[in-house]
N, C-alpha and C positions, 0 to 999 in steps of 0.2 A: 452436472459436468463443469469442471473448473476450467476457466479460460487460461490460455498461456500468456505470460508476460515476458518482455525482453528488457534486459538491463540497459539503462540509458534512455529508454523511450518514455515519453510523457503521457500521462493519463489524467483524467478528471476523477477526483475522489468523491464518490457518492456512497456513504456507508450503508451496509446491509448487515443483517444478522447480529453477530457478536460485536461488530464495530459500533452498532447503535446501542445495544444492550449494555455493553461494558465500556462505555465511552470514557476516555482518559483526557486530561487537560492538555497533554502534549501531542495529541493527534491533530491532524489538519482539520479545518472546518469543511463541511460539505461544500462541494463545488470547487475546491482548491485544485490547481494544477500541480501534480506531483511527478517526480521522476523515480523510476525503479532503480534501486541500487543493490549492491551485494557486499555488505560489510565483511571484512576478513574474519574467518573462523566461524561464521554463522551457517546454518543449513542452507542448501540451495533454494532459491526462490521457487515457489510452487509446492514445496514440501507441506503436506497436510493443508493445502489450499491457502497458504499465507505467503506474503512477500514483504520485503523492506522497501520503503519509499522515503524520499527526501523532498523538501520543499523549501523555498527561500527563507521562511521564518523558523525552520526547525531542522533538527538532525534526523538520522534514520529512525524510523518507527515501523513496527510490524503491524500489517493490516491484512484483511482478507483479500484474496485475489478478486473475488466477485464484487468487491467494493470499488474496483477500478474500471473506468469506462474509457475506451480508446478516444483520442482527440482527433 
């Protein structure tokens, strides 16, 4: 079951699944506080279990919803 996320709310990023397996250099480090965002023209957050997040050191990046933990 995929958790719901809300735009503008903060979460702690703890990667699971593909976020661990297919790690990218531009993704936040585990334990980083991130904010859910919705870039213009992108599919709605929650589509296929993914959402966009931003953090102070980086721009929007696509991550799994299950990698986000409520703060």
